[in-house]
Backbone bond lengths (Angstrom), bond angles and torsions (degrees), N, CA, C in turn:
res aa  C-N    CA-C-N  psi(-1)  N-CA   C-N-CA  omega(-1)  CA-C   N-CA-C  phi
1 M - - - 1.451 - - 1.530 108.39 -
2 D 1.329 114.45 131.97 1.456 120.46 176.17 1.529 107.63 -146.39
3 L 1.333 116.51 176.99 1.459 120.56 -177.07 1.525 111.78 -60.09
4 T 1.307 117.06 -35.58 1.468 120.31 178.80 1.523 110.99 -62.84
5 T 1.326 116.59 -43.11 1.461 121.64 178.44 1.524 110.84 -63.99
6 V 1.317 116.83 -43.94 1.464 121.11 178.55 1.526 109.36 -59.89
7 R 1.328 117.32 -46.87 1.468 121.79 179.05 1.535 110.55 -58.52
8 E 1.328 117.10 -43.84 1.468 121.03 -179.63 1.521 111.37 -64.59
9 E 1.332 117.59 -40.99 1.461 120.56 -179.42 1.527 111.37 -67.24
10 V 1.328 116.55 -40.85 1.466 120.18 178.09 1.530 109.74 -66.43
11 A 1.308 117.26 -45.44 1.465 121.14 179.98 1.525 110.92 -58.78
12 E 1.321 116.38 -41.25 1.467 120.36 179.01 1.526 111.10 -58.11
13 L 1.329 116.83 -44.25 1.466 120.42 -179.83 1.524 112.54 -68.33
14 L 1.330 115.84 -24.97 1.466 120.29 -179.51 1.527 112.61 -95.76
15 F 1.330 116.47 4.22 1.464 121.66 -177.35 1.534 110.14 53.58
16 A 1.334 114.38 46.34 1.464 121.66 -178.73 1.521 108.99 -128.50
17 E 1.304 115.75 168.92 1.461 121.81 173.09 1.523 108.09 -87.59
18 P 1.324 118.43 141.66 1.467 120.55 -178.93 1.526 113.56 -53.57
19 D 1.314 117.53 -36.37 1.470 119.27 -177.58 1.532 113.04 -73.82
20 E 1.335 116.70 -5.88 1.469 120.39 174.57 1.524 111.71 -78.32
21 L 1.331 117.09 -17.92 1.460 121.60 -175.59 1.527 110.31 -100.81
22 T 1.324 115.88 117.35 1.456 119.66 175.73 1.527 109.03 -85.78
23 D 1.315 115.85 162.01 1.466 120.09 -178.34 1.520 112.73 -62.90
24 D 1.331 117.43 -31.12 1.465 120.91 -173.88 1.522 114.19 -105.72
25 E 1.315 116.89 8.01 1.465 120.30 179.55 1.528 110.28 -74.09
26 N 1.335 115.56 137.59 1.456 120.34 176.01 1.531 107.56 -72.55
27 L 1.317 115.85 112.84 1.463 120.76 -174.71 1.526 112.75 -69.18
28 I 1.303 117.06 -25.48 1.467 120.22 176.86 1.528 109.02 -68.97
29 D 1.325 116.80 -40.98 1.469 120.12 175.98 1.525 111.15 -63.73
30 F 1.334 116.73 -27.67 1.460 121.94 179.27 1.530 111.60 -79.10
31 G 1.349 117.24 -10.94 1.460 120.77 177.11 1.519 115.71 119.39
32 L 1.324 117.52 1.00 1.463 119.98 179.05 1.520 109.15 -71.79
33 D 1.317 116.90 128.66 1.456 120.95 179.95 1.527 110.46 -114.56
34 S 1.322 116.04 177.93 1.462 120.71 -175.00 1.528 112.60 -63.73
35 V 1.303 117.69 -34.30 1.470 120.40 179.22 1.530 110.14 -64.89
36 R 1.311 116.27 -42.45 1.464 119.77 179.31 1.528 111.41 -69.30
37 I 1.343 116.66 -36.77 1.462 118.88 176.04 1.526 109.41 -61.63
38 M 1.312 117.49 -43.46 1.475 120.22 179.01 1.527 111.17 -64.32
39 T 1.319 117.32 -34.89 1.464 120.50 175.48 1.518 110.31 -59.13
40 L 1.321 116.34 -44.45 1.467 120.59 178.72 1.524 111.31 -66.87
41 V 1.326 116.79 -42.80 1.470 120.53 178.43 1.525 109.89 -56.94
42 E 1.310 117.31 -48.18 1.467 120.66 -178.57 1.526 111.24 -65.44
43 R 1.311 117.23 -41.01 1.464 121.43 178.52 1.532 109.91 -60.22
44 W 1.326 116.19 -47.75 1.461 120.24 -176.72 1.520 112.30 -73.29
45 R 1.321 117.45 -32.99 1.470 119.30 173.50 1.521 110.32 -62.84
46 G 1.316 115.98 -36.46 1.460 120.42 177.23 1.520 112.50 -62.33
47 L 1.324 116.69 -22.71 1.466 121.80 176.20 1.527 111.72 -91.48
48 G 1.335 115.83 1.84 1.455 120.09 177.80 1.515 114.99 93.73
49 V 1.330 117.10 6.27 1.467 120.93 179.99 1.530 108.21 -86.03
50 Q 1.313 116.20 119.75 1.461 120.89 -179.01 1.529 110.06 -83.51
51 V 1.325 115.17 90.42 1.456 122.27 -178.48 1.519 108.69 -129.90
52 T 1.331 116.58 149.36 1.463 121.13 179.48 1.522 110.52 -118.91
53 F 1.304 114.57 165.32 1.460 120.39 175.80 1.525 110.24 -56.43
54 A 1.324 116.67 -44.84 1.467 120.83 -178.51 1.524 111.66 -61.38
55 D 1.334 117.13 -37.90 1.465 120.28 178.09 1.516 111.35 -55.16
56 L 1.315 116.44 -39.11 1.458 121.29 -175.95 1.525 112.11 -88.17
57 A 1.307 117.39 -41.20 1.468 120.95 -175.50 1.528 112.45 -67.91
58 E 1.326 116.97 -30.18 1.465 120.05 -177.86 1.522 112.59 -68.85
59 R 1.328 117.03 -31.95 1.465 121.67 -176.68 1.529 108.53 -137.57
60 P 1.323 117.39 79.57 1.473 120.78 -170.57 1.536 115.46 -83.80
61 T 1.329 116.30 58.84 1.462 120.06 171.53 1.527 108.06 -127.23
62 L 1.300 116.84 155.67 1.467 120.01 178.44 1.518 111.37 -61.83
63 A 1.317 117.02 -39.59 1.467 120.31 -179.91 1.526 111.02 -61.46
64 D 1.328 116.76 -45.93 1.463 120.39 179.61 1.523 111.31 -67.71
65 W 1.319 116.53 -40.55 1.462 119.24 178.79 1.519 110.54 -62.29
66 W 1.324 116.46 -43.61 1.463 118.82 -178.55 1.531 110.55 -64.25
67 A 1.330 117.54 -36.38 1.469 120.41 177.39 1.527 110.68 -60.69
68 V 1.317 117.12 -37.49 1.472 121.31 177.78 1.527 110.57 -74.86
69 L 1.311 116.83 -49.80 1.464 121.39 -174.18 1.528 113.37 -65.48
70 E 1.318 116.55 -42.56 1.458 120.87 -174.71 1.516 112.58 -56.23
71 S 1.316 116.01 -38.81 1.467 119.71 -178.63 1.524 112.83 -77.61
72 R 1.331 117.13 -10.63 1.472 120.78 -175.60 1.520 113.53 -111.47
73 I 1.312 117.29 1.27 1.465 120.11 178.49 1.526 108.38 -71.62
74 P 1.317 117.08 127.15 1.463 119.20 -179.56 1.534 111.99 -62.84
75 A 1.283 115.95 143.66 1.468 121.40 179.37 1.538 110.53 -67.14
76 G 1.315 113.69 142.29 1.425 124.56 169.41 1.427 123.28 54.86
């Protein structure tokens, strides 16, 4: 998992191209809703990343999400 993968997964849920999403764009303004955020939370929890809905909803930008996710990705 890396920032590129996160961007691609978010773009897929928004029916957008990854390069349409900037690191600092508010994803909620771009159309991301709570159901899609929960989809991402469940997907990433399945990979062992301990993330919550609140972690993502409070700061809905790729840059902020990556700051949270990067520190929680399981080693190796």
